[in-house]
N, C-alpha and C positions, 0 to 999 in steps of 0.2 A: 859777819854782822851787816846786815841789809841796811841801806838806807832808802827814803824816799826821792822817786825821782824827780817830785815836784820841788821839794825844799830841802833836801840833803837831810832831814833828821833821820835819828837812828829809830827803826821799826821795831815794835814789841810784836811778837808773835801773833796776837790777836789781830792786829793791824793788816799783817801780811794774808792770815787766814779770811778775814772780810773782804779784802781785796780779790783774792783767789775766788772766793764765793760769789762776789758782785759782778766781776769783770771778766772771768774766765780762769781755768785751772792751768792753760797755756801762758799766761804772763811770767815773765820773768823779772820786771821790775815793778816796784811796788810804790802805791801812794799812801802816806799816814793818814790817819782819822781827818786831820783838817783839811788835807788836798783832797781828801775823797767828799767830805762834806760840801767842799767849796764845787767840786765837778759835778756832784750830784745834785746840787742846790738844795742842801739839807743843812742839819747841824750836827756838829760832834756829838751832843746829847743824844740826839736820835739814834745814830752810828753806834753809840755805847750800849742803848737799849736793844739793838739788833743783837749785838754781840751777846750781852745777856741772855738774850732769849734762845740764842743758840747754845748756849752753855748748859742751861737748865734743861731744855731738851734732849740733848745729849745724843741726837740723831743725826749730827754732822761730824765725820771723820776729821775735818778740818780742826774743830773745836773740842777741847777735852771737855768732858761732863764733869760738872762740878756738884760735889754731894752737899 
């Protein structure tokens, strides 16, 4: 079980996948969506939209394709 390096929240696989996509595959510690949003000066909702786009496209191995 991975935890956010910013707030210690339990991380979901999509949060880890987005962190790796945005900050690099070499990262070993991750941020939750709220901490990623704060760091990137955006909203959690915007990041959730990005995750949904990756799932729908199915062209990134970090995100499983949704049917």
